[in-house]
N, CA, C, O and the ligand as a Tripos MOL2 file, in Angstrom:
@<TRIPOS>MOLECULE
protein
  305   303    77     0     0
PROTEIN
NO_CHARGES

@<TRIPOS>ATOM
      1 N           0.7900   -1.1430    0.0000 N.3       1 MET1
      2 CA          0.0180    0.0410   -0.0060 C.3       1 MET1
      3 C           0.8670    1.2300    0.0420 C.2       1 MET1
      4 O           1.7590    1.3530    0.8810 O.2       1 MET1
      5 N           0.5870    2.1550   -0.9000 N.am      2 LEU2
      6 CA          1.3990    3.3370   -0.9740 C.3       2 LEU2
      7 C           0.9510    4.2330    0.1290 C.2       2 LEU2
      8 O          -0.2600    4.2920    0.3380 O.2       2 LEU2
      9 N           1.7260    4.9070    0.8290 N.am      3 THR3
     10 CA          1.3920    5.8220    1.8820 C.3       3 THR3
     11 C           2.1710    7.1410    1.5070 C.2       3 THR3
     12 O           3.3070    7.2980    1.9530 O.2       3 THR3
     13 N           1.6220    8.0340    0.7470 N.am      4 PRO4
     14 CA          2.3110    9.2820    0.4200 C.3       4 PRO4
     15 C           2.7110   10.1410    1.6450 C.2       4 PRO4
     16 O           3.7680   10.7720    1.6520 O.2       4 PRO4
     17 N           1.8830   10.1490    2.6310 N.am      5 ARG5
     18 CA          2.2010   10.8630    3.8690 C.3       5 ARG5
     19 C           3.5330   10.4690    4.4490 C.2       5 ARG5
     20 O           4.1760   11.3060    5.0830 O.2       5 ARG5
     21 N           3.9850    9.2550    4.2740 N.am      6 ALA6
     22 CA          5.2060    8.7990    4.8270 C.3       6 ALA6
     23 C           6.4290    9.4590    4.1250 C.2       6 ALA6
     24 O           7.5380    9.4780    4.6580 O.2       6 ALA6
     25 N           6.1770    9.9910    2.9220 N.am      7 ALA7
     26 CA          7.3280   10.4500    2.1700 C.3       7 ALA7
     27 C           8.1480   11.4920    2.9200 C.2       7 ALA7
     28 O           9.3690   11.5270    2.7650 O.2       7 ALA7
     29 N           7.5280   12.3310    3.7170 N.am      8 HIS8
     30 CA          8.2130   13.3560    4.3630 C.3       8 HIS8
     31 C           9.1720   12.8490    5.4000 C.2       8 HIS8
     32 O          10.1610   13.4970    5.7400 O.2       8 HIS8
     33 N           8.8590   11.6870    5.8910 N.am      9 SER9
     34 CA          9.7850   11.1250    6.9510 C.3       9 SER9
     35 C          10.7950   10.1560    6.4460 C.2       9 SER9
     36 O          11.5600    9.5450    7.1920 O.2       9 SER9
     37 N          10.7690   10.0350    5.1240 N.am     10 SER10
     38 CA         11.7100    9.0480    4.4970 C.3      10 SER10
     39 C          12.9010    9.7940    3.9480 C.2      10 SER10
     40 O          12.7540   10.7770    3.2210 O.2      10 SER10
     41 N          14.1010    9.3160    4.3050 N.am     11 PRO11
     42 CA         15.3670    9.9910    3.6970 C.3      11 PRO11
     43 C          15.5540    9.7160    2.2810 C.2      11 PRO11
     44 O          16.3770   10.3790    1.6500 O.2      11 PRO11
     45 N          14.8240    8.7400    1.6820 N.am     12 LEU12
     46 CA         15.0050    8.4140    0.2870 C.3      12 LEU12
     47 C          14.0820    9.3710   -0.5770 C.2      12 LEU12
     48 O          14.3030    9.4900   -1.7830 O.2      12 LEU12
     49 N          13.1550    9.9800   -0.0210 N.am     13 MET13
     50 CA         12.1930   10.8190   -0.7480 C.3      13 MET13
     51 C          11.6160    9.9860   -1.9940 C.2      13 MET13
     52 O          11.8610   10.3050   -3.1570 O.2      13 MET13
     53 N          10.8760    8.9570   -1.6560 N.am     14 LEU14
     54 CA         10.2450    8.1040   -2.7010 C.3      14 LEU14
     55 C           9.2000    8.9700   -3.4100 C.2      14 LEU14
     56 O           9.0060    8.8450   -4.6190 O.2      14 LEU14
     57 N           8.5420    9.8270   -2.6760 N.am     15 PHE15
     58 CA          7.4900   10.6880   -3.2740 C.3      15 PHE15
     59 C           7.9380   12.1760   -3.1220 C.2      15 PHE15
     60 O           8.4280   12.5990   -2.0750 O.2      15 PHE15
     61 N           7.7550   12.8800   -4.1410 N.am     16 GLU16
     62 CA          8.0430   14.3170   -4.1230 C.3      16 GLU16
     63 C           6.7380   15.0940   -4.2320 C.2      16 GLU16
     64 O           5.9940   14.9100   -5.1960 O.2      16 GLU16
     65 N           6.4550   15.9280   -3.2980 N.am     17 PHE17
     66 CA          5.1870   16.6810   -3.1880 C.3      17 PHE17
     67 C           5.1540   17.7130   -4.3370 C.2      17 PHE17
     68 O           6.1270   18.4450   -4.5170 O.2      17 PHE17
     69 N           4.0380   17.7890   -5.1300 N.am     18 CYS18
     70 CA          3.9840   18.7580   -6.2220 C.3      18 CYS18
     71 C           3.0990   19.8160   -6.0590 C.2      18 CYS18
     72 O           3.3380   20.9270   -6.5320 O.2      18 CYS18
     73 N           1.9120   19.5120   -5.3100 N.am     19 GLY19
     74 CA          0.9470   20.6140   -5.0820 C.3      19 GLY19
     75 C          -0.3560   20.0960   -4.7600 C.2      19 GLY19
     76 O          -0.5440   18.8810   -4.6980 O.2      19 GLY19
     77 N          -1.3340   20.9960   -4.5350 N.am     20 LEU20
     78 CA         -2.6450   20.5990   -4.1820 C.3      20 LEU20
     79 C          -3.6450   20.9060   -5.3550 C.2      20 LEU20
     80 O          -3.4210   21.8270   -6.1410 O.2      20 LEU20
     81 N          -4.6670   20.1660   -5.4400 N.am     21 GLU21
     82 CA         -5.6410   20.3420   -6.4840 C.3      21 GLU21
     83 C          -7.1030   20.1790   -5.9740 C.2      21 GLU21
     84 O          -7.4220   19.1430   -5.3910 O.2      21 GLU21
     85 N          -7.9360   21.1150   -6.1690 N.am     22 VAL22
     86 CA         -9.3560   20.9870   -5.8550 C.3      22 VAL22
     87 C         -10.0510   20.2540   -6.9320 C.2      22 VAL22
     88 O         -10.0080   20.6470   -8.0980 O.2      22 VAL22
     89 N         -10.7140   19.1580   -6.5480 N.am     23 LEU23
     90 CA        -11.4490   18.3120   -7.5340 C.3      23 LEU23
     91 C         -12.8510   18.9150   -7.6660 C.2      23 LEU23
     92 O         -13.3780   19.5860   -6.7790 O.2      23 LEU23
     93 N         -13.4140   18.6200   -8.8470 N.am     24 PRO24
     94 CA        -14.8270   19.1110   -9.0460 C.3      24 PRO24
     95 C         -15.7980   18.7710   -7.9850 C.2      24 PRO24
     96 O         -16.7540   19.5080   -7.7440 O.2      24 PRO24
     97 N         -15.5620   17.6100   -7.3100 N.am     25 CYS25
     98 CA        -16.5410   17.2830   -6.2660 C.3      25 CYS25
     99 C         -16.2640   17.9730   -4.9760 C.2      25 CYS25
    100 O         -17.0150   17.8000   -4.0160 O.2      25 CYS25
    101 N         -15.2100   18.7520   -4.9100 N.am     26 GLY26
    102 CA        -14.9410   19.5070   -3.6380 C.3      26 GLY26
    103 C         -13.8480   18.9710   -2.8090 C.2      26 GLY26
    104 O         -13.4460   19.6450   -1.8600 O.2      26 GLY26
    105 N         -13.2930   17.7440   -3.0940 N.am     27 CYS27
    106 CA        -12.2400   17.1710   -2.3920 C.3      27 CYS27
    107 C         -10.9880   17.8650   -2.7690 C.2      27 CYS27
    108 O         -10.8680   18.4200   -3.8610 O.2      27 CYS27
    109 N          -9.9640   17.8370   -1.7880 N.am     28 VAL28
    110 CA         -8.6560   18.3570   -2.1250 C.3      28 VAL28
    111 C          -7.7520   17.2230   -2.2850 C.2      28 VAL28
    112 O          -7.7140   16.3670   -1.4020 O.2      28 VAL28
    113 N          -6.9530   17.1230   -3.4230 N.am     29 ALA29
    114 CA         -6.1120   16.1050   -3.6560 C.3      29 ALA29
    115 C          -4.6710   16.6830   -3.6130 C.2      29 ALA29
    116 O          -4.4530   17.8410   -3.9660 O.2      29 ALA29
    117 N          -3.7170   15.8720   -3.1830 N.am     30 ALA30
    118 CA         -2.3530   16.2660   -3.2870 C.3      30 ALA30
    119 C          -1.6600   15.4430   -4.4130 C.2      30 ALA30
    120 O          -1.8540   14.2330   -4.5270 O.2      30 ALA30
    121 N          -0.8640   16.1330   -5.2180 N.am     31 ASP31
    122 CA         -0.1770   15.5300   -6.3340 C.3      31 ASP31
    123 C           1.2430   15.1520   -5.7740 C.2      31 ASP31
    124 O           1.8300   15.9190   -5.0110 O.2      31 ASP31
    125 N           1.7450   14.0330   -6.1450 N.am     32 TYR32
    126 CA          3.0370   13.5900   -5.9240 C.3      32 TYR32
    127 C           3.6640   13.0560   -7.1200 C.2      32 TYR32
    128 O           2.9370   12.7110   -8.0510 O.2      32 TYR32
    129 N           4.9950   12.9410   -7.2130 N.am     33 VAL33
    130 CA          5.7570   12.1860   -8.1970 C.3      33 VAL33
    131 C           6.5000   11.0910   -7.4080 C.2      33 VAL33
    132 O           7.2040   11.3390   -6.4280 O.2      33 VAL33
    133 N           6.2970    9.9100   -7.8900 N.am     34 ALA34
    134 CA          7.1240    8.7650   -7.3290 C.3      34 ALA34
    135 C           8.5180    8.8930   -8.0590 C.2      34 ALA34
    136 O           8.6530    8.5310   -9.2270 O.2      34 ALA34
    137 N           9.4690    9.3860   -7.3700 N.am     35 THR35
    138 CA         10.7800    9.7420   -7.9690 C.3      35 THR35
    139 C          11.4730    8.6270   -8.6270 C.2      35 THR35
    140 O          12.1220    8.8500   -9.6490 O.2      35 THR35
    141 N          11.3870    7.3610   -8.0950 N.am     36 LEU36
    142 CA         12.0670    6.2690   -8.7230 C.3      36 LEU36
    143 C          11.4100    5.7890  -10.0130 C.2      36 LEU36
    144 O          12.0450    5.1860  -10.8790 O.2      36 LEU36
    145 N          10.1020    6.0830  -10.1060 N.am     37 LEU37
    146 CA          9.3380    5.6050  -11.2840 C.3      37 LEU37
    147 C           8.9610    6.6700  -12.2930 C.2      37 LEU37
    148 O           8.4530    6.3980  -13.3810 O.2      37 LEU37
    149 N           9.2490    7.9590  -11.8590 N.am     38 SER38
    150 CA          8.7550    9.0250  -12.5760 C.3      38 SER38
    151 C           7.2330    9.0340  -12.9140 C.2      38 SER38
    152 O           6.7720    9.4320  -13.9840 O.2      38 SER38
    153 N           6.5130    8.5460  -11.8700 N.am     39 LEU39
    154 CA          5.1320    8.3440  -11.9890 C.3      39 LEU39
    155 C           4.3060    9.3230  -11.2330 C.2      39 LEU39
    156 O           4.5500    9.4990  -10.0390 O.2      39 LEU39
    157 N           3.3320    9.9850  -11.8340 N.am     40 ASP40
    158 CA          2.4570   10.9550  -11.1040 C.3      40 ASP40
    159 C           1.3780   10.2000  -10.3660 C.2      40 ASP40
    160 O           0.7010    9.3280  -10.9120 O.2      40 ASP40
    161 N           1.2470   10.5500   -9.1570 N.am     41 VAL41
    162 CA          0.1840    9.9200   -8.3120 C.3      41 VAL41
    163 C          -0.5340   11.0780   -7.6310 C.2      41 VAL41
    164 O           0.0810   12.1090   -7.3570 O.2      41 VAL41
    165 N          -1.8290   10.9210   -7.3520 N.am     42 ALA42
    166 CA         -2.5160   11.8820   -6.5970 C.3      42 ALA42
    167 C          -3.3960   11.1560   -5.5180 C.2      42 ALA42
    168 O          -4.0300   10.1420   -5.8100 O.2      42 ALA42
    169 N          -3.4150   11.7070   -4.2630 N.am     43 ALA43
    170 CA         -4.1840   11.1220   -3.2510 C.3      43 ALA43
    171 C          -5.1480   12.0790   -2.6150 C.2      43 ALA43
    172 O          -4.8330   13.2670   -2.5450 O.2      43 ALA43
    173 N          -6.2550   11.6730   -2.1620 N.am     44 VAL44
    174 CA         -7.2640   12.5810   -1.5550 C.3      44 VAL44
    175 C          -6.7370   12.9490   -0.1790 C.2      44 VAL44
    176 O          -6.4780   12.0650    0.6380 O.2      44 VAL44
    177 N          -6.5640   14.3090    0.1090 N.am     45 GLU45
    178 CA         -6.1020   14.6850    1.3740 C.3      45 GLU45
    179 C          -7.2430   15.0520    2.2690 C.2      45 GLU45
    180 O          -7.2410   14.7550    3.4640 O.2      45 GLU45
    181 N          -8.2120   15.6980    1.6890 N.am     46 VAL46
    182 CA         -9.4450   16.1320    2.4760 C.3      46 VAL46
    183 C         -10.6820   15.8300    1.6430 C.2      46 VAL46
    184 O         -10.7410   16.1620    0.4590 O.2      46 VAL46
    185 N         -11.6940   15.1820    2.2870 N.am     47 LYS47
    186 CA        -12.8190   14.8940    1.5500 C.3      47 LYS47
    187 C         -13.7890   16.1200    1.5980 C.2      47 LYS47
    188 O         -14.0260   16.7000    2.6580 O.2      47 LYS47
    189 N         -14.3200   16.4770    0.4410 N.am     48 GLY48
    190 CA        -15.1210   17.5330    0.3520 C.3      48 GLY48
    191 C         -16.4670   17.3200    1.1270 C.2      48 GLY48
    192 O         -16.9360   16.1840    1.2020 O.2      48 GLY48
    193 N         -17.0900   18.3790    1.7000 N.am     49 PRO49
    194 CA        -18.2870   18.2340    2.5720 C.3      49 PRO49
    195 C         -19.5200   17.7440    1.6510 C.2      49 PRO49
    196 O         -20.4980   17.1770    2.1380 O.2      49 PRO49
    197 N         -19.3920   17.9950    0.3840 N.am     50 HIS50
    198 CA        -20.5720   17.6200   -0.4330 C.3      50 HIS50
    199 C         -20.2320   16.5220   -1.4390 C.2      50 HIS50
    200 O         -21.0260   16.2600   -2.3430 O.2      50 HIS50
    201 N         -19.0820   15.8770   -1.3070 N.am     51 CYS51
    202 CA        -18.6230   14.8580   -2.1870 C.3      51 CYS51
    203 C         -19.4680   13.6080   -2.0290 C.2      51 CYS51
    204 O         -19.7310   13.1480   -0.9170 O.2      51 CYS51
    205 N         -19.8820   13.0770   -3.1460 N.am     52 THR52
    206 CA        -20.7500   11.8590   -3.0760 C.3      52 THR52
    207 C         -19.9480   10.6550   -3.6590 C.2      52 THR52
    208 O         -20.5150    9.5690   -3.7830 O.2      52 THR52
    209 N         -18.6750   10.8160   -4.0130 N.am     53 VAL53
    210 CA        -17.8780    9.7820   -4.5480 C.3      53 VAL53
    211 C         -17.4520    8.8520   -3.4050 C.2      53 VAL53
    212 O         -16.7010    9.2980   -2.5370 O.2      53 VAL53
    213 N         -17.8690    7.6400   -3.3580 N.am     54 GLY54
    214 CA        -17.6220    6.7260   -2.3010 C.3      54 GLY54
    215 C         -16.2610    6.4880   -1.9280 C.2      54 GLY54
    216 O         -15.9200    6.4150   -0.7480 O.2      54 GLY54
    217 N         -15.4110    6.3560   -2.9650 N.am     55 HIS55
    218 CA        -14.0250    5.9600   -2.6940 C.3      55 HIS55
    219 C         -13.1690    7.1810   -2.3760 C.2      55 HIS55
    220 O         -11.9740    6.9840   -2.1560 O.2      55 HIS55
    221 N         -13.6160    8.3260   -2.3320 N.am     56 HIS56
    222 CA        -12.8640    9.5660   -2.0270 C.3      56 HIS56
    223 C         -12.7120    9.6120   -0.5380 C.2      56 HIS56
    224 O         -13.4820   10.3190    0.1110 O.2      56 HIS56
    225 N         -11.7810    8.9150    0.0490 N.am     57 THR57
    226 CA        -11.4800    9.0170    1.4340 C.3      57 THR57
    227 C          -9.9940    9.4470    1.6450 C.2      57 THR57
    228 O          -9.1260    9.1420    0.8270 O.2      57 THR57
    229 N          -9.7400   10.1500    2.7500 N.am     58 PRO58
    230 CA         -8.4360   10.6480    2.8810 C.3      58 PRO58
    231 C          -7.4070    9.6470    2.7700 C.2      58 PRO58
    232 O          -7.4930    8.6380    3.4690 O.2      58 PRO58
    233 N          -6.3640    9.8200    1.9100 N.am     59 GLY59
    234 CA         -5.3240    8.8430    1.7030 C.3      59 GLY59
    235 C          -5.5950    7.9210    0.4950 C.2      59 GLY59
    236 O          -4.6930    7.2080    0.0560 O.2      59 GLY59
    237 N          -6.8070    7.9320   -0.0340 N.am     60 SER60
    238 CA         -7.0500    7.1040   -1.1630 C.3      60 SER60
    239 C          -6.4240    7.7010   -2.4790 C.2      60 SER60
    240 O          -6.4410    8.9140   -2.6880 O.2      60 SER60
    241 N          -5.9030    6.8520   -3.3040 N.am     61 LEU61
    242 CA         -5.3320    7.2940   -4.5540 C.3      61 LEU61
    243 C          -6.3440    7.5210   -5.6630 C.2      61 LEU61
    244 O          -7.3450    6.8080   -5.7320 O.2      61 LEU61
    245 N          -6.1100    8.4980   -6.5320 N.am     62 LEU62
    246 CA         -6.9680    8.8110   -7.5720 C.3      62 LEU62
    247 C          -6.5230    8.0630   -8.8640 C.2      62 LEU62
    248 O          -5.3600    7.6940   -9.0290 O.2      62 LEU62
    249 N          -7.5020    7.8670   -9.7520 N.am     63 THR63
    250 CA         -7.2150    7.3310  -11.0600 C.3      63 THR63
    251 C          -6.6940    8.4400  -11.9660 C.2      63 THR63
    252 O          -6.9520    9.6010  -11.6470 O.2      63 THR63
    253 N          -6.0240    8.2050  -13.0090 N.am     64 PRO64
    254 CA         -5.5980    9.3160  -13.9870 C.3      64 PRO64
    255 C          -6.8210   10.0570  -14.4510 C.2      64 PRO64
    256 O          -6.7070   11.2700  -14.6310 O.2      64 PRO64
    257 N          -8.0130    9.4540  -14.6710 N.am     65 ASP65
    258 CA         -9.1920   10.1800  -15.0270 C.3      65 ASP65
    259 C          -9.6890   11.1850  -14.0630 C.2      65 ASP65
    260 O         -10.3440   12.1610  -14.4310 O.2      65 ASP65
    261 N          -9.3840   10.9550  -12.8470 N.am     66 GLU66
    262 CA         -9.8230   11.9310  -11.7640 C.3      66 GLU66
    263 C          -8.8530   13.0960  -11.5820 C.2      66 GLU66
    264 O          -9.1870   14.1680  -11.0780 O.2      66 GLU66
    265 N          -7.6580   12.8190  -12.0180 N.am     67 GLN67
    266 CA         -6.6150   13.9400  -11.8800 C.3      67 GLN67
    267 C          -6.7270   14.9170  -13.0130 C.2      67 GLN67
    268 O          -7.1930   14.5860  -14.1030 O.2      67 GLN67
    269 N          -6.2890   16.1400  -12.7380 N.am     68 GLY68
    270 CA         -6.1000   17.1100  -13.7400 C.3      68 GLY68
    271 C          -7.3930   17.6560  -14.2030 C.2      68 GLY68
    272 O          -7.3640   18.4900  -15.1080 O.2      68 GLY68
    273 N          -8.5830   17.2720  -13.6700 N.am     69 SER69
    274 CA         -9.8140   17.8070  -14.1650 C.3      69 SER69
    275 C         -10.3820   18.9760  -13.1980 C.2      69 SER69
    276 O         -11.4020   19.6120  -13.4620 O.2      69 SER69
    277 N          -9.6680   19.1560  -12.1580 N.am     70 GLY70
    278 CA        -10.0270   20.1700  -11.2000 C.3      70 GLY70
    279 C          -9.1940   21.4600  -11.3870 C.2      70 GLY70
    280 O          -8.5240   21.6380  -12.4040 O.2      70 GLY70
    281 N          -9.2550   22.3570  -10.3710 N.am     71 THR71
    282 CA         -8.4970   23.5190  -10.3820 C.3      71 THR71
    283 C          -7.2180   23.3750   -9.6270 C.2      71 THR71
    284 O          -7.2190   23.1560   -8.4160 O.2      71 THR71
    285 N          -6.1560   23.4940  -10.3120 N.am     72 ALA72
    286 CA         -4.8060   23.2520   -9.6840 C.3      72 ALA72
    287 C          -4.4670   24.5710   -8.8370 C.2      72 ALA72
    288 O          -4.6720   25.7020   -9.2770 O.2      72 ALA72
    289 N          -3.9540   24.3120   -7.6390 N.am     73 ALA73
    290 CA         -3.4500   25.4590   -6.8950 C.3      73 ALA73
    291 C          -2.1500   25.9210   -7.4120 C.2      73 ALA73
    292 O          -1.3090   25.1040   -7.7870 O.2      73 ALA73
    293 N          -1.9440   27.2050   -7.4500 N.am     74 SER74
    294 CA         -0.6780   27.7510   -8.1330 C.3      74 SER74
    295 C           0.3140   28.3050   -7.1920 C.2      74 SER74
    296 O           1.1850   29.0710   -7.6070 O.2      74 SER74
    297 N           0.2320   27.9440   -5.8720 N.am     75 TRP75
    298 CA          1.1440   28.5640   -4.9540 C.3      75 TRP75
    299 C           2.4360   27.7640   -4.8100 C.2      75 TRP75
    300 O           3.2870   28.1320   -4.0000 O.2      75 TRP75
    301 N           2.6030   26.7280   -5.5400 N.am     76 VAL76
    302 CA          3.8770   26.0050   -5.4030 C.3      76 VAL76
    303 C           4.9880   26.7180   -6.1060 C.2      76 VAL76
    304 O           6.1270   26.2510   -6.0930 O.2      76 VAL76
    305 ZN        -14.5920   13.7730   -3.8590 Zn       77 ZN77
@<TRIPOS>BOND
     1     1     2 1
     2     2     3 1
     3     3     4 2
     4     3     5 am
     5     5     6 1
     6     6     7 1
     7     7     8 2
     8     7     9 am
     9     9    10 1
    10    10    11 1
    11    11    12 2
    12    11    13 am
    13    13    14 1
    14    14    15 1
    15    15    16 2
    16    15    17 am
    17    17    18 1
    18    18    19 1
    19    19    20 2
    20    19    21 am
    21    21    22 1
    22    22    23 1
    23    23    24 2
    24    23    25 am
    25    25    26 1
    26    26    27 1
    27    27    28 2
    28    27    29 am
    29    29    30 1
    30    30    31 1
    31    31    32 2
    32    31    33 am
    33    33    34 1
    34    34    35 1
    35    35    36 2
    36    35    37 am
    37    37    38 1
    38    38    39 1
    39    39    40 2
    40    39    41 am
    41    41    42 1
    42    42    43 1
    43    43    44 2
    44    43    45 am
    45    45    46 1
    46    46    47 1
    47    47    48 2
    48    47    49 am
    49    49    50 1
    50    50    51 1
    51    51    52 2
    52    51    53 am
    53    53    54 1
    54    54    55 1
    55    55    56 2
    56    55    57 am
    57    57    58 1
    58    58    59 1
    59    59    60 2
    60    59    61 am
    61    61    62 1
    62    62    63 1
    63    63    64 2
    64    63    65 am
    65    65    66 1
    66    66    67 1
    67    67    68 2
    68    67    69 am
    69    69    70 1
    70    70    71 1
    71    71    72 2
    72    71    73 am
    73    73    74 1
    74    74    75 1
    75    75    76 2
    76    75    77 am
    77    77    78 1
    78    78    79 1
    79    79    80 2
    80    79    81 am
    81    81    82 1
    82    82    83 1
    83    83    84 2
    84    83    85 am
    85    85    86 1
    86    86    87 1
    87    87    88 2
    88    87    89 am
    89    89    90 1
    90    90    91 1
    91    91    92 2
    92    91    93 am
    93    93    94 1
    94    94    95 1
    95    95    96 2
    96    95    97 am
    97    97    98 1
    98    98    99 1
    99    99   100 2
   100    99   101 am
   101   101   102 1
   102   102   103 1
   103   103   104 2
   104   103   105 am
   105   105   106 1
   106   106   107 1
   107   107   108 2
   108   107   109 am
   109   109   110 1
   110   110   111 1
   111   111   112 2
   112   111   113 am
   113   113   114 1
   114   114   115 1
   115   115   116 2
   116   115   117 am
   117   117   118 1
   118   118   119 1
   119   119   120 2
   120   119   121 am
   121   121   122 1
   122   122   123 1
   123   123   124 2
   124   123   125 am
   125   125   126 1
   126   126   127 1
   127   127   128 2
   128   127   129 am
   129   129   130 1
   130   130   131 1
   131   131   132 2
   132   131   133 am
   133   133   134 1
   134   134   135 1
   135   135   136 2
   136   135   137 am
   137   137   138 1
   138   138   139 1
   139   139   140 2
   140   139   141 am
   141   141   142 1
   142   142   143 1
   143   143   144 2
   144   143   145 am
   145   145   146 1
   146   146   147 1
   147   147   148 2
   148   147   149 am
   149   149   150 1
   150   150   151 1
   151   151   152 2
   152   151   153 am
   153   153   154 1
   154   154   155 1
   155   155   156 2
   156   155   157 am
   157   157   158 1
   158   158   159 1
   159   159   160 2
   160   159   161 am
   161   161   162 1
   162   162   163 1
   163   163   164 2
   164   163   165 am
   165   165   166 1
   166   166   167 1
   167   167   168 2
   168   167   169 am
   169   169   170 1
   170   170   171 1
   171   171   172 2
   172   171   173 am
   173   173   174 1
   174   174   175 1
   175   175   176 2
   176   175   177 am
   177   177   178 1
   178   178   179 1
   179   179   180 2
   180   179   181 am
   181   181   182 1
   182   182   183 1
   183   183   184 2
   184   183   185 am
   185   185   186 1
   186   186   187 1
   187   187   188 2
   188   187   189 am
   189   189   190 1
   190   190   191 1
   191   191   192 2
   192   191   193 am
   193   193   194 1
   194   194   195 1
   195   195   196 2
   196   195   197 am
   197   197   198 1
   198   198   199 1
   199   199   200 2
   200   199   201 am
   201   201   202 1
   202   202   203 1
   203   203   204 2
   204   203   205 am
   205   205   206 1
   206   206   207 1
   207   207   208 2
   208   207   209 am
   209   209   210 1
   210   210   211 1
   211   211   212 2
   212   211   213 am
   213   213   214 1
   214   214   215 1
   215   215   216 2
   216   215   217 am
   217   217   218 1
   218   218   219 1
   219   219   220 2
   220   219   221 am
   221   221   222 1
   222   222   223 1
   223   223   224 2
   224   223   225 am
   225   225   226 1
   226   226   227 1
   227   227   228 2
   228   227   229 am
   229   229   230 1
   230   230   231 1
   231   231   232 2
   232   231   233 am
   233   233   234 1
   234   234   235 1
   235   235   236 2
   236   235   237 am
   237   237   238 1
   238   238   239 1
   239   239   240 2
   240   239   241 am
   241   241   242 1
   242   242   243 1
   243   243   244 2
   244   243   245 am
   245   245   246 1
   246   246   247 1
   247   247   248 2
   248   247   249 am
   249   249   250 1
   250   250   251 1
   251   251   252 2
   252   251   253 am
   253   253   254 1
   254   254   255 1
   255   255   256 2
   256   255   257 am
   257   257   258 1
   258   258   259 1
   259   259   260 2
   260   259   261 am
   261   261   262 1
   262   262   263 1
   263   263   264 2
   264   263   265 am
   265   265   266 1
   266   266   267 1
   267   267   268 2
   268   267   269 am
   269   269   270 1
   270   270   271 1
   271   271   272 2
   272   271   273 am
   273   273   274 1
   274   274   275 1
   275   275   276 2
   276   275   277 am
   277   277   278 1
   278   278   279 1
   279   279   280 2
   280   279   281 am
   281   281   282 1
   282   282   283 1
   283   283   284 2
   284   283   285 am
   285   285   286 1
   286   286   287 1
   287   287   288 2
   288   287   289 am
   289   289   290 1
   290   290   291 1
   291   291   292 2
   292   291   293 am
   293   293   294 1
   294   294   295 1
   295   295   296 2
   296   295   297 am
   297   297   298 1
   298   298   299 1
   299   299   300 2
   300   299   301 am
   301   301   302 1
   302   302   303 1
   303   303   304 2
@<TRIPOS>SUBSTRUCTURE
     1 MET1         2 RESIDUE 1 A MET
     2 LEU2         6 RESIDUE 1 A LEU
     3 THR3        10 RESIDUE 1 A THR
     4 PRO4        14 RESIDUE 1 A PRO
     5 ARG5        18 RESIDUE 1 A ARG
     6 ALA6        22 RESIDUE 1 A ALA
     7 ALA7        26 RESIDUE 1 A ALA
     8 HIS8        30 RESIDUE 1 A HIS
     9 SER9        34 RESIDUE 1 A SER
    10 SER10       38 RESIDUE 1 A SER
    11 PRO11       42 RESIDUE 1 A PRO
    12 LEU12       46 RESIDUE 1 A LEU
    13 MET13       50 RESIDUE 1 A MET
    14 LEU14       54 RESIDUE 1 A LEU
    15 PHE15       58 RESIDUE 1 A PHE
    16 GLU16       62 RESIDUE 1 A GLU
    17 PHE17       66 RESIDUE 1 A PHE
    18 CYS18       70 RESIDUE 1 A CYS
    19 GLY19       74 RESIDUE 1 A GLY
    20 LEU20       78 RESIDUE 1 A LEU
    21 GLU21       82 RESIDUE 1 A GLU
    22 VAL22       86 RESIDUE 1 A VAL
    23 LEU23       90 RESIDUE 1 A LEU
    24 PRO24       94 RESIDUE 1 A PRO
    25 CYS25       98 RESIDUE 1 A CYS
    26 GLY26      102 RESIDUE 1 A GLY
    27 CYS27      106 RESIDUE 1 A CYS
    28 VAL28      110 RESIDUE 1 A VAL
    29 ALA29      114 RESIDUE 1 A ALA
    30 ALA30      118 RESIDUE 1 A ALA
    31 ASP31      122 RESIDUE 1 A ASP
    32 TYR32      126 RESIDUE 1 A TYR
    33 VAL33      130 RESIDUE 1 A VAL
    34 ALA34      134 RESIDUE 1 A ALA
    35 THR35      138 RESIDUE 1 A THR
    36 LEU36      142 RESIDUE 1 A LEU
    37 LEU37      146 RESIDUE 1 A LEU
    38 SER38      150 RESIDUE 1 A SER
    39 LEU39      154 RESIDUE 1 A LEU
    40 ASP40      158 RESIDUE 1 A ASP
    41 VAL41      162 RESIDUE 1 A VAL
    42 ALA42      166 RESIDUE 1 A ALA
    43 ALA43      170 RESIDUE 1 A ALA
    44 VAL44      174 RESIDUE 1 A VAL
    45 GLU45      178 RESIDUE 1 A GLU
    46 VAL46      182 RESIDUE 1 A VAL
    47 LYS47      186 RESIDUE 1 A LYS
    48 GLY48      190 RESIDUE 1 A GLY
    49 PRO49      194 RESIDUE 1 A PRO
    50 HIS50      198 RESIDUE 1 A HIS
    51 CYS51      202 RESIDUE 1 A CYS
    52 THR52      206 RESIDUE 1 A THR
    53 VAL53      210 RESIDUE 1 A VAL
    54 GLY54      214 RESIDUE 1 A GLY
    55 HIS55      218 RESIDUE 1 A HIS
    56 HIS56      222 RESIDUE 1 A HIS
    57 THR57      226 RESIDUE 1 A THR
    58 PRO58      230 RESIDUE 1 A PRO
    59 GLY59      234 RESIDUE 1 A GLY
    60 SER60      238 RESIDUE 1 A SER
    61 LEU61      242 RESIDUE 1 A LEU
    62 LEU62      246 RESIDUE 1 A LEU
    63 THR63      250 RESIDUE 1 A THR
    64 PRO64      254 RESIDUE 1 A PRO
    65 ASP65      258 RESIDUE 1 A ASP
    66 GLU66      262 RESIDUE 1 A GLU
    67 GLN67      266 RESIDUE 1 A GLN
    68 GLY68      270 RESIDUE 1 A GLY
    69 SER69      274 RESIDUE 1 A SER
    70 GLY70      278 RESIDUE 1 A GLY
    71 THR71      282 RESIDUE 1 A THR
    72 ALA72      286 RESIDUE 1 A ALA
    73 ALA73      290 RESIDUE 1 A ALA
    74 SER74      294 RESIDUE 1 A SER
    75 TRP75      298 RESIDUE 1 A TRP
    76 VAL76      302 RESIDUE 1 A VAL
    77 ZN77       305 GROUP 0 **** ****
């Protein structure tokens, strides 16, 4: 099981934090890059109060279809 939150405590930096994204359903997802695989992953950080997507729970990974369709935060 991938645990992006553990990346910050790992000296190997398996995941590099890229930014936050607000999904259309209201959830906030965090984007990461798995540095060894050059693979983009996104995980739900906060479930939106009105989200009806059952599998959107904090820590759950998103499919590529769910990524990039929301509003990316630009503060990074
Ligand atoms: Zn959601």
